[in-house]
C-alpha positions in Angstrom: 0.0 0.0 0.0 1.4 3.4 -0.9 1.7 5.9 2.0 0.4 9.4 1.3 3.4 11.7 1.8 1.3 14.7 2.9 0.2 12.8 5.9 3.7 12.1 7.3 5.3 14.5 9.8 8.7 13.8 11.5 10.2 15.7 14.4 13.9 15.4 14.7 15.7 16.1 18.0 19.5 16.3 17.7 20.5 14.6 21.0 24.2 15.5 21.0 23.9 19.1 19.6 23.6 22.0 22.1 20.0 23.0 21.8 19.1 26.6 21.5 15.8 25.9 23.2 13.9 22.8 24.4 11.7 22.6 21.3 12.6 19.8 18.9 13.7 20.5 15.4 10.8 19.6 13.1 11.2 18.3 9.5 8.2 18.3 7.3 7.9 15.8 4.5 8.7 17.4 1.2 10.8 20.2 2.8 14.5 20.5 3.7 15.5 20.9 7.3 18.7 22.8 8.1 21.1 21.6 10.9 24.1 23.8 11.5 27.1 21.9 12.8 29.1 25.1 13.4 32.9 25.4 13.1 34.8 22.1 12.9 38.5 21.3 12.4 39.7 19.2 9.5 39.2 15.5 10.3 36.9 16.3 13.3 33.9 14.0 13.6 30.5 14.8 14.9 28.1 12.0 15.9 24.4 13.0 15.7 21.4 11.0 17.0 18.0 12.0 15.7 14.7 10.9 17.1 12.3 10.4 14.1 8.7 10.5 15.1 5.9 9.2 12.9 2.7 11.1 13.8 0.6 9.4 11.1 -1.6 6.4 11.5 0.4 4.3 9.0 3.8 2.7 9.1 6.6 4.4 7.3 9.2 2.3 5.4 12.0 4.3 3.7 13.8 3.2 0.6 17.6 3.4 0.6 18.8 6.5 2.5 21.3 8.5 0.5 23.8 11.3 1.1 25.5 13.8 -1.2 28.9 13.6 0.5 31.2 10.8 1.6 31.8 12.8 4.7 28.3 11.9 6.0 27.7 8.3 7.1 24.2 7.2 8.2 23.9 4.3 10.7 21.6 2.3 8.4 20.6 2.2 4.7 16.8 2.2 5.5 14.6 3.1 8.4 11.2 1.8 9.5 9.0 3.8 11.9 5.7 2.2 13.0 2.6 4.3 13.0 2.6 6.6 16.0 6.0 5.4 17.0 9.6 6.7 17.1 13.0 5.5 15.8 16.5 6.7 16.6 18.6 7.5 13.6 22.4 8.0 13.9 24.6 10.0 11.5 28.3 10.6 11.7 29.8 13.7 9.9 33.5 13.8 9.3 34.9 17.2 8.4 37.0 17.2 5.1 40.7 17.7 5.4 40.7 21.1 3.6 39.2 24.3 4.9 35.8 25.0 3.3 32.1 25.3 3.8 30.6 21.8 3.5 27.0 21.2 2.8 25.8 17.5 3.0 22.3 16.2 2.4 20.7 13.1 4.0 17.8 12.1 1.8 14.7 10.0 2.9 12.0 8.8 0.6 9.2 6.1 0.8 10.2 2.8 -0.6 7.3 2.9 -3.1 7.8 6.5 -4.1 11.6 7.1 -4.4 11.1 10.4 -6.3 9.2 12.0 -3.3 12.3 12.6 -1.3 12.9 15.0 1.5 15.9 15.5 3.6 18.2 17.1 6.3 20.9 19.5 5.2 24.0 19.5 7.4 26.2 22.6 7.1 29.6 22.9 8.6 32.4 25.5 8.4 35.7 23.7 8.2 38.5 25.7 9.6 42.1 24.6 10.2 43.8 25.5 13.4 45.6 28.2 11.5 44.2 29.9 8.4 45.6 32.6 6.0 43.7 35.4 4.5 44.2 35.8 1.6 45.1 32.1 0.9 46.9 33.3 -2.3 48.7 36.6 -2.5 48.9 38.7 -5.7 51.2 41.6 -5.2 50.5 43.3 -8.5 52.8 44.8 -11.2 56.0 46.8 -11.0 58.4 48.2 -13.7 61.5 46.2 -14.5 64.6 47.6 -12.9 62.6 50.2 -10.9 63.0 51.1 -7.3 59.3 50.6 -6.4 58.6 47.9 -3.9 55.3 45.9 -3.7 53.9 45.1 -0.3 51.1 42.9 0.8 49.9 41.7 4.2 48.8 38.2 5.1 46.6 37.7 8.1 47.0 34.5 10.1 44.0 33.6 12.3 44.2 31.1 15.1 40.9 29.2 15.3 41.9 27.0 18.3 41.6 27.6 22.0 45.3 27.8 22.6 48.1 30.0 21.5 50.1 29.0 18.4 53.8 29.7 18.1 55.3 30.8 14.8 58.7 29.1 14.5 59.7 30.5 11.1 58.4 32.5 8.2 60.3 32.8 4.9 59.6 33.5 1.2 61.2 32.2 -2.0 62.7 33.1 -4.4 64.9 35.9 -3.1 63.0 38.7 -4.8 60.3 38.1 -2.2 61.1 39.0 1.4 59.2 38.7 4.7 59.3 41.2 7.6 60.0 39.7 11.0 56.9 37.7 11.9 55.2 37.7 15.4 56.3 34.9 17.6 52.9 34.0 19.0 49.2 34.1 17.8 46.9 34.2 20.8 43.9 31.8 21.0 41.2 33.1 18.8 43.4 35.9 17.7 45.2 37.0 14.5 48.6 38.2 13.5 49.9 39.9 10.3 52.9 38.9 8.1 54.2 41.5 5.6 55.5 40.2 2.3 57.6 42.5 0.0 58.7 42.1 -3.6 61.5 43.9 -5.4 61.6 43.8 -9.2 64.2 41.9 -11.1 66.0 42.9 -14.3 63.9 40.6 -16.5 60.2 41.2 -17.3 57.5 38.6 -16.9 55.5 36.8 -14.2 57.2 35.7 -10.9 55.8 32.9 -8.8 56.9 32.3 -5.3 55.8 30.9 -1.9 55.4 32.1 1.6 56.2 29.2 4.1 55.1 29.5 7.7 56.1 26.9 10.3 54.2 26.6 13.6 53.7 24.3 16.5 50.0 23.8 15.5 49.3 20.0 15.3 46.4 20.6 12.9 48.5 22.6 10.5 52.2 22.8 11.3 53.2 24.0 7.8 51.3 26.7 6.0 52.3 27.4 2.3 50.9 30.4 0.6 51.4 31.0 -3.2 52.9 34.4 -4.1 52.4 36.1 -7.5 54.0 39.3 -9.0 54.4 40.7 -12.4 57.4 42.7 -13.8 56.4 45.0 -16.6 59.1 45.4 -19.2 60.5 48.5 -20.8 60.8 46.6 -24.0 57.8 45.2 -25.9 58.0 42.3 -28.3 55.7 41.9 -31.3 54.5 39.3 -31.7 54.9 38.4 -28.0 56.0 34.8 -28.9 57.4 32.8 -31.8 54.6 30.5 -33.1 55.6 28.4 -36.1 52.3 26.6 -36.1 51.8 23.1 -37.4 54.5 22.3 -39.9 55.2 19.2 -41.9 58.6 17.6 -42.0 60.7 19.1 -44.8 59.1 22.6 -44.7 60.6 25.7 -43.3 59.2 28.7 -41.4 60.4 32.2 -40.5 59.1 34.5 -37.8 60.4 38.1 -37.4 60.2 39.7 -34.0 60.1 43.5 -33.6 61.3 45.0 -30.3 60.5 48.5 -29.2 62.1 50.4 -26.3 60.2 52.5 -23.8 62.7 55.4 -23.8 66.0 55.1 -25.6 67.1 53.3 -28.8 68.7 50.0 -28.2 69.9 46.9 -30.0 69.8 43.1 -29.5 73.4 42.1 -28.9 72.9 38.3 -28.7 70.1 35.8 -29.4 70.5 32.5 -27.4 68.4 29.5 -28.4 69.2 25.9 -27.6 67.1 24.1 -30.1 68.2 21.9 -33.0 67.0 23.2 -36.4 66.1 26.7 -35.0 68.3 29.7 -35.4 67.8 33.3 -34.2 69.6 36.2 -35.8 69.5 39.8 -34.6 69.1 42.4 -37.3 70.4 46.0 -37.4 68.4 48.4 -35.2 66.6 51.2 -37.0 64.6 54.1 -35.7 64.6 52.9 -32.1 63.5 49.4 -33.2 65.3 46.1 -33.1 64.4 43.0 -35.0 65.3 39.3 -34.6 64.7 36.7 -37.4 63.9 33.2 -36.1 64.1 30.4 -38.7 62.9 26.8 -38.4 64.5 24.0 -40.5 62.2 21.0 -39.8 64.7 18.6 -41.3 67.2 19.4 -38.6 64.5 19.9 -35.9 62.8 16.6 -36.4 59.2 15.5 -35.6 57.8 16.6 -32.3 56.6 19.5 -30.2 58.6 22.7 -30.1 58.6 24.4 -26.7 61.8 26.4 -26.1 62.9 29.7 -24.6 64.6 32.4 -26.8 66.8 34.6 -24.6 67.6 38.0 -26.1 70.4 40.1 -24.6 70.2 43.8 -25.2 72.3 46.9 -24.5 69.3 48.6 -22.7 70.7 50.0 -19.4 67.9 48.4 -17.4 66.2 45.6 -19.2 69.3 43.6 -20.3 67.5 40.3 -21.0 64.2 39.6 -22.8 62.7 36.1 -22.8 60.4 34.9 -25.7 58.5 31.6 -26.0 59.2 29.6 -29.1 56.4 27.1 -29.9 55.2 24.9 -32.7 54.6 21.3 -33.9 56.4 19.3 -36.6 54.6 16.3 -38.0 55.3 13.8 -40.8 
């Protein structure tokens, strides 16, 4: 016999959760009931016992109980609640290993009407013992060879009930620097670490890392990606050498045009370690410099081309310019 869904009402009382008041949490069939688990640490488990009450005059037999997250484990696959009776239902929630907001559904539906499901939504905020804000630092852009220094602050927040000691804080590569870090972050408090970036003499993106070591058992090593961009004085058109898709036996030529931001300059050397590919600087004219890049597929052979062309210039600041050399040689 099919049970009419509209006649079923369940009241759920989380036995192990601190209750805000004495009234039970009710779940109406066809609706979603929210249960907030609060802030949990990675790997922390929360065992919940619900008291399911069947206030109808008919027995309730569920189909397979399902969840949307492997972090939620019901005690049983099905549940039976006699008419007018109650049944305890246990769920264990295990917080994921990474900081996040996790929402997990526990779905119930009658065995003879699997599409008429309703459920309980468990929501938890996963916070490590120590968290960084922002989790990834982008310091911005600075001119090559300039004296400007980029600075950003990373805030470390201690979500535990005890103080955390910072044993070391360093950044790599050397163009990133870290100001002396605080030695202790109080329980529930925060501390700031300042990261600085000084431009190199070569334009392009720079990727680094801020490494923080602590005595926190939950997160003893905190690694924060660092990003900065060095804007060049010299522009290259096109911005890369792209030979395209070339058949064996064919040749290709790409000419690069370099423009200086202020003074006229010349390319003094073109270094490229790639069989079958040669780069030849041309005479500078009108403040422009040109480099001819030739591909001989017979010498290069079949395969993917992915090389770096290093151009040395007599510019007083930007002495090196790097250009990608890309392509594909096929039979």
